[in-house]
N, C-alpha and C positions, 0 to 999 in steps of 0.2 A: 681597603678598610674592612674591619670585621674578619680579618684573615684568621685570627685565633678561633673565633666561634665557628667559622666554616670548617677549619681543620678538626675541631672538637666534634662537630656533628658528623663529619665523615667517619671518624673513628667510632662514634656512637652507632652509626648505621651498621658498621662491620660487626660490632658487638651484638647488635639486634639480630643480625643474620645468624650468628652463632647461637644466640639465645633461642631462636625459633627452632633450631635443629634439636635443641635439648628440651623441647616442650612436651607435655603429655599429649599423646595421640589417641584418637578414637575414630570411628567411622565418619564423624561429621567434621573432622579436621583436628588441628593441634590447639591445645589450650596451654597458655603460658604458665609456668610454675612461679609461685610468689617469691620463692627464695632467689630464683634467677633474676626476676624482675627487680628485686631489691638491690641485687648486685649491679645491674645495669643502671639503676637510678643513682646509686652511689657514685659511679664513674661520671655520670652526668653532673652530679653535684660538685665534684672536684673540678671539672672543666669550667662550670659556671662561676665558681668561686675565683678561679684563676683569671676569669674574664671580668672581674670586678662587679659581678652581680650580687646584690645584697642578699643576706642569708634568708630574710623573710620572703623574698621573691622566689628563691630556690625552693624553699619549703612549700610554697603555694604551687609551684610548677610540679613538684614531685607528687603532691596529693592529687592534683588534676590528672596527671599522667597515669598514676596507679589506678585511679577510679576508671579511667578510660580503657586501660589495657588489660587489667587483671581479669582473667577468665575469658578474654576475647578469643574466638576461634578463627583460625586461618588455615587455608589449604596448602599454601606455599610459603617459603621463607620470604620471597619477594613481597607477598601480600602483607606479611608482618612488618617488613620495613616501611611499606607505604603507610600502614596503620600507625606506626611509631611516629613517622614524620608528620602525618596529619594531626596527630594528637598534640605534638609539640607546637606546631604552627597555630592550632586553635588556642592553646594555652597562652602563647605569646601574644596573639591577637587580643585576647581578653584583657591582658595586663596593659598593653599599649593603648587600648581604646577605653580605659576606665572612665575617662571624661573626654569630651570633645568641645572645640570652639572654632567656629568659622570666623576668623579674624576679619576678612573682607566684608562679610555680611554684617558683622557686628558694627563695624565702622559706618557702613552705609545706613544702618537703621537707627543708630544712636543719636540723641540730640547733641548739637554742636555747641561749643567745641568738646570733642572727646579728649579726655585727659588720660594719658598713659604714663605710669611711673615705672621706671626700670630699676631693678635692684640686682645685686650680685657683687662678688668680691673682685678686687683688682686683678687684672690679667686674664679675665675670661673673654674679653672681646666685647664688653658691654657697650662701649661708646660706638664701636663700629657697627654693632647690631642695631643701635638706634638710628645710625645713618642709613643703614640698609632698609629699615622700616620706613624712614622718610622717603627714600628713593622709590620704594614700592607705592607709597601713598601718592606721591607726585605723579607716578605713572597712571594712576586712575583719577587724575584731576582733582586731588584733594590738596588743600592748602595746609601748610605745616609750620608750626613754631617750635623751635628747640629751646629747652631750658637747661642751662649749664649748671645744674644743681650739685655737681661734684666740686664744691668750692674748697675741699680739703687739699686738692692738688691743682696747682696752677697749670700743670701739663694737661690735665683733663679738660680744662676750660679751653686751652689752645687747640687741642685736638678736635673738640666739638666745633669750635669756631672755623677751623679749616674745612670740616665737612659741610658746615652751613654755607661757606663760600663756594665750594664745589657744586653743591646742590641748588644754590640760589634761594635759600630759605632764611627767614628771620631767626636770629638767635637772641635770647635774653640772657645776659650774664652780669654778674657783679664781680667785685675784686675777690681774689683768693682769700679765704678765711671768712667770707661773708656768710650770712644766714641762708642756708640752702632752701629753707621753707619760703623765705622772702623772694628768692629767685623764682621758685615755682609759682608763687602768688602773682608776681609781676607778669610772668609769661602768660598765665591764664587770663589775667585782666587785659593784656594786650590782644590776645586771641578774641576775646569777647568784643572788644572795641573795634577790631578790624574784621570781624566776622570770619575768622579762620576756622578751619575744620578740625584740626587735631593739634594737641600740644603733647610733645614728647619730653618727659622730664628725666634727665640723667641724675644719678645720686652717687654719693661716695661709696667706695667699695673696700673699706678696711675689713679686717678679718671679722667673720660673722659672730665670733665670740666676744667682740668688743661691745660692752654695754652701752657706751656713749653713742656708738654707731646706730644701734637698734633704737635708742631713744630718739636720735635724729630722724630715723626713718618713720617712726611713729608720728613725730611732729610734722614732717612733710606730708604724710598721708592725711593727717587731721586738717591741715591747711588747704592742701590741694584737692582733697576728696576725689582721688582718681577713679575713673571708671574701670580701669584695669591696672593691676600690678603684675608686671611680668618679670620673672626671675630669669636671668641669663647665666647659664652654666656651661662650664668647659667639659666637653665629652671625654677629654683625656684624663680628667681628674678623678674618675671612678667614684668610689665611695665618699671621697671628700666632697664632691659635688652634691651627693645625696644629703650629706650632713648639712651643707650650706643651705640647700633648699628647705630642709626641715626647720632650721633656725629662723630663716626669713619668714617662713609660713607661720611658725609659732608666734613670732614677734608682731608681724603686721598683716599676715595673710597674703598669699599670692594667688593669682587667678590663672596664670598660664606660664609656659616655659619656652625659652629659646635655647637650643643647644648649639654651641659653636665648635669649631675645629673638627667637625664631623668628617672632613676630607682627610684628616691625618689617619694614621694606622691605629685607630681606636679599637679597644677590645669589644666594644658594643654593650657593655654592662650598664653604663650610666643611664641610657634611655629607659631601659627596663626598670632600673632601681628607682630613679627619680619619680617616674610616673606612679609607681606602686606606693612609694613613700608618702607623697603628698596628695595623691589622687587628683592631680591637676593635669590638663592636657599639654603635650608638647605641640606648639603651633607652627614653629619654623625651625629649620636647621641651616646653619651657616656652613658653606662648603668651600670657602676661600676668602680672599681679601677684597675682591671686587664687589661692587654693589649688586651686580647681577647674580653673584654666587650665593644665592639665598633662596631657599625653597620651602614650600608648605610641607610640613611633616606628614608622611604617609606611612602608616604602620605596615601596610602590605609591602611597600617598597623595602623597608628595613628587613622584614622577614624574608623576602625573596633574596635579598643580598646575602643573608646568612645561609640560606639553603641553595645558593647558586651552584 
């Protein structure tokens, strides 16, 4: 994964080495020329655009890097390469940690039942992500109720039902075509009556530009009053995932992000772009189909993978 970014940064380092040889020298070391730094940053911009990193993220990175590197003195080309790498890592860390949320701690401290609403378009792995969250909660002795709120597709109800049976948790569902908000309401009332800890509400995932869908999301949120709204995005979707996150955030407000399919050969741009676009934290990444293939997002881990 992130092979493209790794290759791009490898090339970037070689250019940085050449750039350091063409720097202005004096007794205290070499000082980088602005014209050459601009050339280097242009090549970085091209590589990041090809990695599906949003333009506004690239511009922020360039400003941060230029501020950090312009006029910097180094004695050796190797020192300059280290300075470049460290500056990039620092900039990426800032973007990826714009906001944070400790999901486990939040669940532990919040008044029960904690209601979590999941949004995202079809095909992102939303229903599987819900099952993985349920599995994680069961592992820490939390009781879970699933709400099959994607009544637009009978297949979605069946899929969540299969997960409920595998996990041994209660599912509240109505017939296909029923009112999604009513499903969420019934699930929450069941959780209150049975003293359950967490309610996980699935929702329909038609295209984010569908006005009816967004109106439906608003109604579910108004009825369910979720403690968290989590956007589930496909890491392979690149800038499409960024636009989806923006639309859902504008319509109903999202609190956190789960990125799926991170195990595939993704270019790595979605994580940077989504976090920057909506200023909300990525809390989990899905690394496969099994329930256990689900990890807390770690910005350092992602950056280390890029610079491996």
